[in-house]
SEMAR-808104 format. One line per 4 residues: number of its first residue (from 1); their letters; for each residue x, y, z of C-alpha. Coordinates in nm, 4 decimals, decimal comma. Layout:
// SEMAR-808104
NUM> a> X/Y/Z  ...;
//
This chain:
// SEMAR-808104
1> mkrf> 0,7862/-1,2020/-2,1751  0,5575/-1,0635/-1,9076  0,7005/-0,8697/-1,6242  0,6092/-0,9924/-1,2810;
5> gttm> 0,4691/-0,7769/-1,0046  0,5162/-0,4408/-1,1690  0,1867/-0,3118/-1,0416  0,1984/-0,1783/-0,6954;
9> gdqn> -0,0742/-0,1781/-0,4377  -0,2221/0,1679/-0,4533  -0,3143/0,2658/-0,1207  -0,0799/0,4034/0,0740;
13> vemr> 0,1788/0,6199/0,4833  0,4472/0,8322/0,8327  0,7157/0,6849/1,0159  0,5388/0,6896/1,3399;
17> pltk> 0,6947/0,5186/1,6325  0,5425/0,1902/1,7274  0,3948/0,1359/2,0708  0,6340/0,1167/2,3603;
21> ggil> 0,9280/-0,0956/2,2744  0,8295/-0,0900/1,9034  1,0706/-0,1548/1,6268  1,0664/0,1931/1,4852;
25> eeep> 0,9897/0,3889/1,7982  1,1254/0,7424/1,7860  1,3463/0,8789/2,0574  1,1723/1,0864/2,3249;
29> keta> 1,0597/1,4360/2,2189  1,1713/1,3939/1,8556  0,8206/1,3436/1,7216  0,4735/1,3730/1,8621;
33> iplg> 0,3186/1,0988/1,6489  0,2127/0,7940/1,8510  0,1616/0,4699/1,6633  -0,1070/0,3081/1,8695;
37> aatv> -0,2140/0,2348/2,2180  0,0379/0,0718/2,4441  -0,0142/-0,2876/2,5416  -0,2481/-0,3213/2,8402;
41> qrls> -0,1742/-0,6010/3,0798  -0,4196/-0,7498/3,3282  -0,2523/-0,7543/3,6667  -0,3567/-0,9296/3,9833;
45> prsl> -0,3856/-0,7203/4,3012  -0,0679/-0,8776/4,4330  0,1277/-0,7669/4,1315  0,0341/-0,3993/4,1457;
49> sprs> 0,3770/-0,2790/4,2457  0,5445/0,0132/4,0661  0,7887/-0,2262/3,9084  0,5213/-0,4683/3,7831;
53> lspr> 0,3190/-0,1888/3,6218  0,5957/-0,1358/3,3654  0,6158/-0,4161/3,1084  0,9602/-0,5486/3,0359;
57> peed> 1,1122/-0,4037/2,7165  1,1856/-0,7534/2,5813  0,8227/-0,8685/2,6135  0,6826/-0,5492/2,4613;
61> fmkt> 0,9395/-0,5620/2,1828  0,8529/-0,9202/2,0872  0,4797/-0,8406/2,0760  0,5480/-0,5482/1,8453;
65> vgkf> 0,7770/-0,7587/1,6273  0,5080/-1,0261/1,5942  0,2456/-0,7703/1,4943  0,4849/-0,6082/1,2476;
69> lmcf> 0,5718/-0,9435/1,0867  0,2021/-1,0228/1,0489  0,1488/-0,6948/0,8641  0,4612/-0,7418/0,6542;
73> iglq> 0,3793/-1,0988/0,5444  0,0138/-1,0169/0,4801  0,0958/-0,7176/0,2617  0,3680/-0,8975/0,0694;
77> tsyl> 0,1591/-1,2072/-0,0023  -0,1502/-1,0139/-0,1058  0,0159/-0,7562/-0,3251  0,2781/-0,9755/-0,4877;
81> twgy> -0,0096/-1,1919/-0,6112  -0,2226/-0,8872/-0,6892  0,0534/-0,7286/-0,8947  0,1162/-1,0454/-1,0932;
85> mqel> -0,2525/-1,0915/-1,1741  -0,2939/-0,7288/-1,2754  0,0046/-0,7579/-1,5068  -0,1350/-1,0820/-1,6470;
89> imtt> -0,4716/-0,9205/-1,7189  -0,3286/-0,6121/-1,8883  -0,0628/-0,7884/-2,1010  -0,2320/-1,1134/-2,2100;
93> efip> -0,3745/-1,1242/-2,5623  -0,7219/-1,2724/-2,5207  -0,9737/-1,3646/-2,7921  -1,0476/-1,0480/-2,9935;
97> tert> -1,3978/-0,9047/-2,9971  -1,5710/-0,6571/-3,2246  -1,5006/-0,3650/-2,9923  -1,1538/-0,4874/-2,8894;
101> pdgk> -0,9873/-0,6266/-3,2025  -0,6409/-0,6381/-3,0409  -0,7556/-0,8857/-2,7724  -0,6207/-0,6734/-2,4862;
105> fpsa> -0,8342/-0,6199/-2,1778  -1,0271/-0,3014/-2,2588  -1,0810/-0,1348/-1,9225  -0,8473/-0,0773/-1,6293;
109> afcv> -1,1390/0,0948/-1,4564  -1,3264/-0,2367/-1,4473  -1,0341/-0,3960/-1,2620  -1,0625/-0,1219/-1,0018;
113> fsnr> -1,4398/-0,1740/-0,9849  -1,4086/-0,5508/-0,9302  -1,1606/-0,4895/-0,6495  -1,3950/-0,2433/-0,4792;
117> flai> -1,6998/-0,4670/-0,5239  -1,5500/-0,7677/-0,3454  -1,3879/-0,5485/-0,0810  -1,7282/-0,4054/0,0120;
121> ivav> -1,8752/-0,7553/0,0482  -1,5876/-0,8626/0,2753  -1,6129/-0,5425/0,4779  -1,9906/-0,5703/0,5206;
125> vavk> -1,9633/-0,9260/0,6518  -1,6722/-0,8409/0,8833  -1,8334/-0,5266/1,0268  -2,1675/-0,7004/1,0772;
129> lrhg> -2,0088/-0,9931/1,2599  -1,7833/-0,7745/1,4711  -2,0159/-0,4869/1,5581  -2,3662/-0,6167/1,4895;
133> slha> -2,4407/-0,3229/1,2593  -2,2989/-0,1610/0,9462  -2,1912/0,1618/1,1117  -1,8514/0,2645/0,9736;
137> gapl> -1,7527/0,4573/1,2856  -1,7493/0,7904/1,1003  -1,9679/0,9710/0,8446  -1,9281/0,8404/0,4896;
141> vafs> -1,8165/1,1839/0,3761  -1,5107/1,1522/0,6016  -1,3826/0,8648/0,3856  -1,4625/1,0252/0,0498;
145> pcal> -1,1383/1,2265/0,0032  -0,9094/0,9235/0,0414  -1,1496/0,7078/-0,1631  -1,1326/0,9557/-0,4499;
149> sntl> -0,7554/0,9929/-0,4256  -0,7110/0,6148/-0,4246  -0,9259/0,5783/-0,7358  -0,7341/0,8557/-0,9129;
153> sswc> -0,3946/0,7111/-0,8179  -0,4912/0,3761/-0,9711  -0,6081/0,5445/-1,2888  -0,2914/0,7551/-1,3163;
157> qyas> -0,0743/0,4473/-1,2731  -0,2365/0,2626/-1,5621  -0,2482/0,5710/-1,7848  0,1211/0,6474/-1,7306;
161> lkfv> 0,2275/0,3185/-1,8912  0,1034/0,4495/-2,2259  0,3600/0,7289/-2,2175  0,6599/0,6256/-2,0061;
165> sfpv> 0,8942/0,3297/-1,9954  0,8805/0,0801/-1,7106  1,2071/0,1893/-1,5396  1,0813/0,5486/-1,5169;
169> qtvf> 0,7586/0,4358/-1,3535  0,9565/0,2146/-1,1157  1,1723/0,5080/-1,0007  0,8644/0,7159/-0,9327;
173> kssk> 0,7014/0,4352/-0,7356  1,0199/0,4011/-0,5344  1,0110/0,7703/-0,4466  0,6867/0,7749/-0,2497;
177> iipv> 0,8333/0,7772/0,1002  0,9381/1,1422/0,1003  0,6123/1,2664/-0,0626  0,4183/1,0779/0,2059;
181> mlmg> 0,6125/1,2590/0,4770  0,5546/1,5925/0,3046  0,1825/1,5157/0,2755  0,1725/1,4332/0,6462;
185> rllk> 0,3228/1,7715/0,7213  0,0717/1,9440/0,4920  -0,2419/1,7642/0,6153  -0,1620/1,7240/0,9842;
189> gtsy> 0,1276/1,9584/1,0552  0,3466/1,6616/1,1464  0,7150/1,7354/1,1974  0,9845/1,4744/1,1487;
193> pckq> 1,3460/1,4706/1,2682  1,6108/1,5265/1,0043  1,7404/1,1702/1,0401  1,4013/1,0386/0,9289;
197> yiea> 1,4234/1,2324/0,6022  1,7771/1,1038/0,5483  1,6706/0,7437/0,6066  1,3736/0,7857/0,3735;
201> alit> 1,6009/0,9309/0,1048  1,8447/0,6405/0,1380  1,5626/0,3863/0,1108  1,4273/0,5626/-0,1975;
205> lgva> 1,7742/0,5721/-0,3532  1,8374/0,2054/-0,2823  1,5082/0,0879/-0,4286  1,5520/0,3091/-0,7345;
209> vfsv> 1,9028/0,1713/-0,7993  1,7861/-0,1858/-0,7490  1,4740/-0,1501/-0,9629  1,6267/0,0314/-1,2584;
213> sske> 1,9369/-0,1870/-1,2758  1,7336/-0,5086/-1,2434  1,4731/-0,4424/-1,5085  1,4766/-0,3320/-1,8663;
217> snrd> 1,1725/-0,1855/-2,0314  1,0309/-0,3798/-2,3215  0,8003/-0,1002/-2,4249  0,8474/0,1149/-2,7318;
221> setg> 0,6883/0,4226/-2,5751  0,9211/0,7049/-2,4773  0,9093/0,9174/-2,1701  0,7105/1,2350/-2,2309;
225> ltgl> 0,5700/1,5250/-2,0394  0,2245/1,3666/-2,0296  0,3597/1,0468/-1,8772  0,5549/1,2376/-1,6150;
229> lfll> 0,2422/1,4319/-1,5221  0,0517/1,1060/-1,4788  0,3301/0,9718/-1,2562  0,3324/1,2905/-1,0525;
233> gyit> -0,0428/1,2534/-1,0094  0,0042/0,8924/-0,9062  0,2508/0,9553/-0,6234  0,0601/1,2656/-0,5090;
237> fdsf> -0,2776/1,0913/-0,4839  -0,1149/0,7787/-0,3430  0,0549/0,9754/-0,0658  -0,2632/1,1659/0,0154;
241> tsqw> -0,4660/0,8452/0,0561  -0,2851/0,6949/0,3529  -0,2336/1,0261/0,5264  -0,6057/1,1011/0,5083;
245> qdkv> -0,6862/0,7555/0,6459  -0,4542/0,8272/0,9356  -0,6241/1,1629/0,9852  -0,9640/0,9890/1,0067;
249> ynky> -0,8265/0,7541/1,2737  -0,6953/1,0477/1,4747  -1,0134/1,2559/1,4425  -1,2691/0,9882/1,5264;
253> gkan> -1,0488/0,7717/1,7489  -0,8761/0,4446/1,6746  -1,0979/0,2774/1,9327  -1,4065/0,3795/1,7323;
257> idpy> -1,2858/0,2773/1,3845  -1,1284/-0,0607/1,3216  -0,9723/-0,1786/0,9918  -1,2991/-0,3388/0,8780;
261> qmml> -1,4942/-0,0163/0,9282  -1,2243/0,1768/0,7450  -1,2420/-0,0750/0,4613  -1,6215/-0,0395/0,4448;
265> gvns> -1,6153/0,3395/0,4510  -1,3400/0,3839/0,1932  -1,4713/0,1269/-0,0545  -1,8332/0,2406/-0,0234;
269> saic> -1,7226/0,5836/-0,1377  -1,4703/0,4565/-0,3923  -1,7150/0,2296/-0,5747  -1,9413/0,5279/-0,6402;
273> ftia> -1,6539/0,7096/-0,8102  -1,5579/0,3953/-1,0041  -1,9119/0,3265/-1,1303  -1,9421/0,6862/-1,2416;
277> glvv> -1,6155/0,6500/-1,4343  -1,7302/0,3311/-1,6070  -2,0601/0,4877/-1,7126  -1,9099/0,8133/-1,8360;
281> sgdv> -1,6318/0,6378/-2,0318  -1,8752/0,3942/-2,1948  -1,6740/0,0901/-2,0821  -1,9709/-0,1138/-1,9549;
285> pvvy> -2,0885/-0,2658/-2,2880  -1,7303/-0,3099/-2,4057  -1,6287/-0,5051/-2,0953  -1,9467/-0,7142/-2,1029;
289> efls> -1,8794/-0,8203/-2,4625  -1,5143/-0,8942/-2,3847  -1,5794/-1,1055/-2,0734  -1,8511/-1,3024/-2,2547;
293> knpd> -1,5918/-1,4293/-2,5007  -1,3042/-1,4505/-2,2497  -1,4082/-1,6252/-1,9263  -1,0395/-1,6570/-1,8310;
297> afmy> -1,0200/-1,2804/-1,8044  -1,3172/-1,2874/-1,5689  -1,1448/-1,5445/-1,3465  -0,8288/-1,3333/-1,3428;
301> nivt> -1,0352/-1,0404/-1,2182  -1,1845/-1,2529/-0,9408  -0,8406/-1,3582/-0,8159  -0,7251/-0,9982/-0,8379;
305> aits> -1,0263/-0,8810/-0,6386  -0,9653/-1,1426/-0,3652  -0,6007/-1,0456/-0,3183  -0,6922/-0,6782/-0,3295;
309> asgq> -0,9486/-0,7269/-0,0504  -0,7039/-0,9151/0,1701  -0,4404/-0,6526/0,0959  -0,6721/-0,3717/0,2000;
313> lcif> -0,7360/-0,5378/0,5347  -0,3602/-0,5505/0,5889  -0,3224/-0,1899/0,4746  -0,5781/-0,0470/0,7149;
317> ftik> -0,4448/-0,2520/1,0068  -0,0847/-0,1504/0,9322  -0,1665/0,2202/0,9052  -0,3697/0,2088/1,2251;
321> efgp> -0,0974/0,0338/1,4240  0,2235/0,1711/1,2721  0,1358/0,4755/1,0660  0,1632/0,5553/0,6943;
325> ivft> 0,5415/0,5851/0,6621  0,5989/0,2328/0,7950  0,3361/0,1079/0,5519  0,5087/0,2804/0,2586;
329> iimt> 0,8428/0,1269/0,3571  0,6841/-0,2201/0,3542  0,5211/-0,1621/0,0182  0,8378/-0,0134/-0,1295;
333> trqm> 1,0292/-0,3188/-0,0118  0,7595/-0,5305/-0,1773  0,8618/-0,3761/-0,5058  1,2120/-0,5114/-0,4593;
337> lsic> 1,0813/-0,8538/-0,3644  0,8636/-0,8642/-0,6762  1,1726/-0,8103/-0,8900  1,3550/-1,0888/-0,7037;
341> isal> 1,0643/-1,3276/-0,7586  1,0496/-1,2243/-1,1225  1,4180/-1,3068/-1,1554  1,3598/-1,6543/-1,0128;
345> ifgh> 1,0556/-1,7284/-1,2277  1,1593/-1,5699/-1,5569  1,5374/-1,6043/-1,5299  1,6317/-1,2369/-1,4997;
349> tigp> 1,9837/-1,1593/-1,3807  2,0414/-0,9468/-1,0702  2,3785/-0,7809/-1,1123  2,6201/-0,6221/-0,8643;
353> tsri> 2,4542/-0,2799/-0,8865  2,1199/-0,4340/-0,7968  2,2735/-0,6045/-0,4959  2,4150/-0,2722/-0,3780;
357> gagl> 2,0690/-0,1155/-0,3977  1,9142/-0,4042/-0,2064  2,1851/-0,3885/0,0580  2,1286/-0,0142/0,1037;
361> vfgv> 1,7530/-0,0521/0,1597  1,7693/-0,3447/0,3993  2,0688/-0,1942/0,5744  1,8694/0,1215/0,6552;
365> lffq> 1,5689/-0,0815/0,7685  1,7754/-0,2991/1,0008  1,9560/0,0079/1,1329  1,6184/0,1618/1,2211;
369> vyrk> 1,5207/-0,1517/1,4084  1,8466/-0,1533/1,6020  1,8428/0,2209/1,6780  1,4844/0,2304/1,8039;
373> yqar> 1,5280/-0,0776/2,0192  1,8434/0,0631/2,1763  1,6618/0,3917/2,2448  1,3848/0,1989/2,4230;
377> kk> 1,6306/0,0220/2,6500  1,7884/0,3452/2,7716;
//
């Protein structure tokens, strides 16, 4: 039986406070990482009193909540579908061909290429309509590091499944929050309060408990040193990606680079790396032969590419508005939701231990919401 939603969206995030009144806003002087420009209100001359210049906390809070929910729903919808389709492509036994006698899809790199190809088309149209030109807001070389790291993280994720069991991979995916914070400190010198590390550790623990206790690996492969190295590469490259994107926003200005320009810049660089990988590996003729005999596989790739493109738009917008740590929390929670949906569709049982893990994660998230909102009211 196929597992649902085991592939995670590979792009990746710092628990930066949201704009004034935001859900996860840090207390004063605990961190110097803003999450976006504060809401600007148009005021009439009669309303320009000192009191009117300060928006009410309730109004600002609700605007931030609405923006956060939009990011959350967009990411969940895109990547739950994306994960299911990726799993369907890689586990379905299609019609065998001469070069692929087992009938399994022969190239994970082609899946990455199809995602990048459609994402570039969407980004080109969006940037042209919005800005009238195809300027990405920053030199293409500025996007290349995160484009390369994103491509490598995807490759490491697929390669690891040849050497490690599914629960081991799930634990590693659940452990990205702390590496993302460490990468933020390394790349940007960001400092975080101790409580943020504790909350990140509790979220990681909760997701790991939930994931491992809810799923059982159906693979015969055993965990080995090679698989662990691939997983280490995955979380390292994945953490680097979002932090570098955030660094680009900070260097060139969030007002100068919108999510569509980020999408264009990153994917323009990434597709060059992906094409080079396909050519060097010799996958091009193999994939062409396979898709000629299996049009269903081609359609699966199209659906995957569409959900990947929509997911990237949500990723770039979320990182720009809320920072990489918030994004990682959303995506880590998505992993839990994928297991819940899998249980509903395929009849898996979620036991007491799994419920404890879920309660721990959502308990920490709701506590963050409550704590930051109370800090804003003071």
